[in-house]
LOBA-404297 format. One record per residue (C-alpha): residue number from 1; residue in one letter; x, y, z. Coordinates in Angstrom, 2 decimals, always signed. Each point is the difference from the previous one (the first is absolute). Layout:
<pts>
<pt NUM A <X Y Z>>
...
</pts>
This chain:
<pts>
<pt 1 Q <-57.42 -220.92 -64.85>>
<pt 2 T <+1.87 -2.27 +2.34>>
<pt 3 R <+1.98 -2.91 -1.38>>
<pt 4 H <+1.17 -1.53 +3.28>>
<pt 5 F <-1.78 -0.61 +3.30>>
<pt 6 E <+1.64 -1.06 +3.25>>
<pt 7 S <-2.80 -2.53 +0.57>>
<pt 8 P <-1.43 -2.42 -2.56>>
<pt 9 Y <-3.55 +0.80 +1.17>>
<pt 10 L <-2.31 +2.78 -1.13>>
<pt 11 V <-3.48 +0.85 +1.20>>
<pt 12 Y <-2.52 +1.89 -2.05>>
<pt 13 H <-3.39 +1.54 +0.40>>
<pt 14 E <-1.47 -0.59 -3.42>>
<pt 15 K <+0.66 -2.12 -3.09>>
<pt 16 I <-1.67 +1.11 -3.23>>
<pt 17 K <-0.04 -1.67 -3.39>>
<pt 18 T <-0.62 +2.19 -3.01>>
<pt 19 S <+2.20 -0.44 -3.06>>
<pt 20 R <+2.60 -1.20 +2.53>>
<pt 21 V <+0.07 -0.83 +3.70>>
<pt 22 F <+0.74 +2.96 +2.26>>
<pt 23 I <+0.77 -0.02 +3.72>>
<pt 24 R <-0.89 +3.17 +1.91>>
<pt 25 D <+1.23 +1.21 +3.36>>
<pt 26 C <+2.81 -2.51 +0.26>>
<pt 27 S <+2.52 -0.11 +2.87>>
<pt 28 M <+2.88 -2.24 +0.91>>
<pt 29 V <-0.52 -1.89 +3.25>>
<pt 30 S <+2.48 -2.02 +1.98>>
<pt 31 V <-0.64 -3.50 +1.30>>
<pt 32 Y <-0.76 +0.78 +3.64>>
<pt 33 P <-3.08 +2.15 -0.72>>
<pt 34 L <-1.21 -2.70 -2.39>>
<pt 35 V <+0.38 -2.67 +2.66>>
<pt 36 L <-1.63 +2.15 +2.68>>
<pt 37 F <-2.86 +1.43 -2.06>>
<pt 38 G <-0.29 -2.25 -3.06>>
<pt 39 G <-2.49 -2.55 +1.24>>
<pt 40 G <+0.38 -3.75 +0.02>>
<pt 41 Q <+1.85 -2.23 +2.43>>
<pt 42 V <+3.70 +0.44 +0.77>>
<pt 43 H <+2.15 -3.10 -0.37>>
<pt 44 I <+3.63 -0.64 +0.91>>
<pt 45 Q <+2.05 -2.65 -1.77>>
<pt 46 L <+3.63 -1.09 +0.11>>
<pt 47 L <+1.18 -0.14 -3.62>>
<pt 48 K <+3.63 -0.70 -0.89>>
<pt 49 G <+1.15 +1.27 +3.39>>
<pt 50 D <-2.03 +3.23 -0.13>>
<pt 51 F <-3.13 +0.84 +1.95>>
<pt 52 V <-2.58 +1.14 -2.55>>
<pt 53 I <-3.14 +1.95 +0.90>>
<pt 54 S <-2.88 -0.42 -2.44>>
<pt 55 L <-3.67 +0.85 -0.30>>
<pt 56 D <-2.61 -2.68 -0.80>>
<pt 57 D <+1.03 -1.68 -3.23>>
<pt 58 G <+3.47 +1.58 -0.08>>
<pt 59 W <-0.72 +2.91 -2.31>>
<pt 60 I <+1.98 +2.20 +2.40>>
<pt 61 R <+3.21 -1.61 +1.23>>
<pt 62 F <+3.11 +1.43 +1.55>>
<pt 63 V <+2.92 -1.15 +2.10>>
<pt 64 A <+0.01 +1.13 +3.64>>
<pt 65 A <+3.26 +0.90 +1.73>>
<pt 66 S <-0.50 -2.88 +2.45>>
<pt 67 H <-2.59 -2.42 +1.34>>
<pt 68 Q <-0.60 +2.36 +2.92>>
<pt 69 V <-0.73 +2.93 -2.35>>
<pt 70 A <-2.40 -2.16 -2.02>>
<pt 71 E <-1.86 -1.08 +3.14>>
<pt 72 L <-0.16 +3.58 +1.31>>
<pt 73 V <-1.47 +1.27 -3.28>>
<pt 74 K <-2.58 -2.79 +0.04>>
<pt 75 E <-0.90 +0.75 +3.62>>
<pt 76 L <-0.26 +3.74 -0.72>>
<pt 77 R <-2.43 -0.78 -2.82>>
<pt 78 C <-2.09 -2.17 +2.36>>
<pt 79 E <-0.03 +2.78 +2.60>>
<pt 80 L <-1.06 +2.55 -2.62>>
<pt 81 D <-2.81 -2.27 -1.21>>
<pt 82 Q <-1.24 -0.44 +3.58>>
<pt 83 L <+0.25 +3.74 +0.67>>
<pt 84 L <-2.10 +0.72 -3.08>>
<pt 85 Q <-2.58 -2.58 +1.10>>
<pt 86 D <-0.17 +1.68 +3.41>>
<pt 87 K <-0.48 +3.39 -1.67>>
<pt 88 I <-2.81 -1.36 -2.19>>
<pt 89 K <-1.75 -1.41 +3.07>>
<pt 90 N <+0.50 +3.25 +1.92>>
<pt 91 P <+0.12 +2.94 -2.46>>
<pt 92 S <+0.35 +2.58 +2.77>>
<pt 93 M <+3.27 -1.56 +1.22>>
<pt 94 D <+2.89 +2.45 -0.42>>
<pt 95 L <+2.89 -2.14 -1.26>>
<pt 96 C <+2.59 +2.64 +0.87>>
<pt 97 M <-1.18 +0.24 +3.61>>
<pt 98 C <-0.12 -3.77 +0.47>>
<pt 99 P <+3.47 -1.21 +1.15>>
<pt 100 R <-0.12 -3.14 -2.15>>
<pt 101 G <-1.25 +1.89 -3.06>>
<pt 102 S <+2.55 +2.73 +0.44>>
<pt 103 R <+2.86 -2.54 +0.24>>
<pt 104 I <-1.14 -1.92 -3.08>>
<pt 105 I <-0.47 +3.14 -2.08>>
<pt 106 G <+3.37 +1.34 +1.16>>
<pt 107 M <+1.76 -3.23 -0.99>>
<pt 108 I <-1.64 +0.01 -3.43>>
<pt 109 V <+0.91 +3.64 -0.62>>
<pt 110 K <+3.61 -0.67 +1.01>>
<pt 111 L <+0.21 -3.12 -2.18>>
<pt 112 V <-1.38 +1.57 -3.17>>
<pt 113 T <+1.91 +3.28 +0.36>>
<pt 114 T <+3.42 -1.47 +0.81>>
<pt 115 Q <+0.23 -3.00 -2.30>>
</pts>
């Protein structure tokens, strides 16, 4: 059992209610993967001097290091969404061989592995 997580967010595969509620296959996830892969629109707000990135209705919110970082994360999410749309339209497209796809994937890997 873990009593402390570095991130306040957990993802799970299955939620079951028997005599109690049980969560199966649960993992901690940091904010950048949630913003990049979590669905919904990314919003940036200036709140009390901090640039806050949020999804849709604000259920995920975190402070970015700067306005530039917030804008870059939002732009990376837009690029990923467009790349996925391109892949859906053209399933045979190799994202790793496409220069744009390779750059976007590389940036995402670097972001989520070094944060």
